[in-house]
TIPA-744093 format. One record per residue (C-alpha): residue in one letter; x, y, z; residue number from 1. Coordinates in steps of 0.1 Angstrom, whole numbers, plus 5000, padded with zeros to 4 digits. Layout:
N
<atom a, <X, Y, Z>, NUM>
...
This chain:
123
<atom x, <6311, 8989, 0923>, 1>
<atom x, <6281, 9009, 0892>, 2>
<atom x, <6271, 9000, 0864>, 3>
<atom x, <6288, 9003, 0831>, 4>
<atom x, <6269, 9035, 0821>, 5>
<atom x, <6286, 9057, 0842>, 6>
<atom x, <6320, 9050, 0828>, 7>
<atom x, <6314, 9074, 0801>, 8>
<atom x, <6321, 9105, 0819>, 9>
<atom x, <6352, 9093, 0837>, 10>
<atom x, <6370, 9081, 0803>, 11>
<atom x, <6395, 9110, 0811>, 12>
<atom x, <6407, 9097, 0842>, 13>
<atom x, <6408, 9063, 0833>, 14>
<atom x, <6423, 9069, 0799>, 15>
<atom x, <6448, 9093, 0815>, 16>
<atom x, <6458, 9054, 0839>, 17>
<atom x, <6457, 9036, 0810>, 18>
<atom x, <6489, 9065, 0803>, 19>
<atom x, <6511, 9045, 0826>, 20>
<atom x, <6502, 9018, 0824>, 21>
<atom x, <6517, 9016, 0790>, 22>
<atom x, <6482, 9016, 0764>, 23>
<atom x, <6478, 8979, 0768>, 24>
<atom x, <6441, 8992, 0761>, 25>
<atom x, <6421, 9016, 0749>, 26>
<atom x, <6389, 9031, 0769>, 27>
<atom x, <6367, 9008, 0752>, 28>
<atom x, <6389, 8978, 0757>, 29>
<atom x, <6380, 8991, 0795>, 30>
<atom x, <6342, 8993, 0788>, 31>
<atom x, <6340, 8963, 0772>, 32>
<atom x, <6357, 8944, 0803>, 33>
<atom x, <6335, 8961, 0825>, 34>
<atom x, <6302, 8952, 0809>, 35>
<atom x, <6305, 8920, 0806>, 36>
<atom x, <6313, 8921, 0836>, 37>
<atom x, <6349, 8909, 0838>, 38>
<atom x, <6360, 8941, 0847>, 39>
<atom x, <6347, 8962, 0878>, 40>
<atom x, <6341, 9000, 0879>, 41>
<atom x, <6341, 9012, 0914>, 42>
<atom x, <6337, 9056, 0909>, 43>
<atom x, <6339, 9082, 0931>, 44>
<atom x, <6326, 9126, 0922>, 45>
<atom x, <6363, 9126, 0912>, 46>
<atom x, <6380, 9096, 0914>, 47>
<atom x, <6374, 9057, 0891>, 48>
<atom x, <6390, 9021, 0899>, 49>
<atom x, <6387, 8994, 0877>, 50>
<atom x, <6397, 8958, 0889>, 51>
<atom x, <6399, 8928, 0876>, 52>
<atom x, <6392, 8889, 0896>, 53>
<atom x, <6428, 8871, 0890>, 54>
<atom x, <6413, 8838, 0895>, 55>
<atom x, <6448, 8808, 0897>, 56>
<atom x, <6444, 8780, 0907>, 57>
<atom x, <6449, 8782, 0948>, 58>
<atom x, <6441, 8809, 0955>, 59>
<atom x, <6418, 8841, 0936>, 60>
<atom x, <6436, 8877, 0934>, 61>
<atom x, <6419, 8910, 0933>, 62>
<atom x, <6436, 8940, 0911>, 63>
<atom x, <6437, 8966, 0916>, 64>
<atom x, <6438, 8974, 0870>, 65>
<atom x, <6434, 9010, 0874>, 66>
<atom x, <6430, 9040, 0897>, 67>
<atom x, <6429, 9071, 0889>, 68>
<atom x, <6421, 9113, 0901>, 69>
<atom x, <6417, 9125, 0941>, 70>
<atom x, <6441, 9105, 0961>, 71>
<atom x, <6416, 9109, 0997>, 72>
<atom x, <6386, 9100, 0975>, 73>
<atom x, <6409, 9063, 0962>, 74>
<atom x, <6422, 9062, 1004>, 75>
<atom x, <6383, 9060, 1016>, 76>
<atom x, <6370, 9036, 0987>, 77>
<atom x, <6404, 9009, 0991>, 78>
<atom x, <6381, 8997, 1015>, 79>
<atom x, <6354, 8989, 1008>, 80>
<atom x, <6368, 8975, 0967>, 81>
<atom x, <6392, 8951, 0997>, 82>
<atom x, <6358, 8948, 1012>, 83>
<atom x, <6334, 8932, 0981>, 84>
<atom x, <6366, 8915, 0973>, 85>
<atom x, <6370, 8893, 1003>, 86>
<atom x, <6334, 8886, 0994>, 87>
<atom x, <6340, 8874, 0968>, 88>
<atom x, <6365, 8846, 0976>, 89>
<atom x, <6400, 8872, 0968>, 90>
<atom x, <6430, 8869, 0997>, 91>
<atom x, <6450, 8888, 0979>, 92>
<atom x, <6449, 8919, 0970>, 93>
<atom x, <6476, 8933, 0941>, 94>
<atom x, <6484, 8962, 0919>, 95>
<atom x, <6511, 8971, 0893>, 96>
<atom x, <6515, 9010, 0887>, 97>
<atom x, <6539, 9036, 0886>, 98>
<atom x, <6570, 9043, 0921>, 99>
<atom x, <6543, 9070, 0930>, 100>
<atom x, <6524, 9043, 0942>, 101>
<atom x, <6550, 9030, 0971>, 102>
<atom x, <6552, 9069, 0990>, 103>
<atom x, <6512, 9062, 0994>, 104>
<atom x, <6485, 9064, 1012>, 105>
<atom x, <6485, 9022, 1001>, 106>
<atom x, <6514, 9028, 1025>, 107>
<atom x, <6493, 9031, 1055>, 108>
<atom x, <6467, 9009, 1050>, 109>
<atom x, <6480, 8983, 1052>, 110>
<atom x, <6499, 8972, 1018>, 111>
<atom x, <6534, 8961, 1011>, 112>
<atom x, <6561, 8973, 0988>, 113>
<atom x, <6568, 8938, 0973>, 114>
<atom x, <6601, 8945, 0967>, 115>
<atom x, <6590, 8932, 0925>, 116>
<atom x, <6596, 8952, 0895>, 117>
<atom x, <6582, 8949, 0863>, 118>
<atom x, <6614, 8955, 0832>, 119>
<atom x, <6603, 8960, 0798>, 120>
<atom x, <6613, 8954, 0767>, 121>
<atom x, <6600, 8964, 0733>, 122>
<atom x, <6600, 8942, 0704>, 123>
């Protein structure tokens, strides 16, 4: 996990991940979440991950909110991020993303396709 200052060097990666996630947040929103401590920023030379902890009544969930960059780097980062989540009391890791993630390294590292889908309707 890194300080919020270095997040600005990853703006292009974060904005590309935000575009795939439906543009629910701006880059500035992500920075504000990291600065507030409600999101965690994980940089690598050509990649980054942004996580959040979702505290539910029965469990804490480590949510992989945004990820972008090099798949080799992201794969190398995943165990460290998961270990941190466990240290924070998380008992489950979760991510939602485009269908391509189901064909990525995630399936080789213990992640499971739950079969759930996310549907949206513009209002």
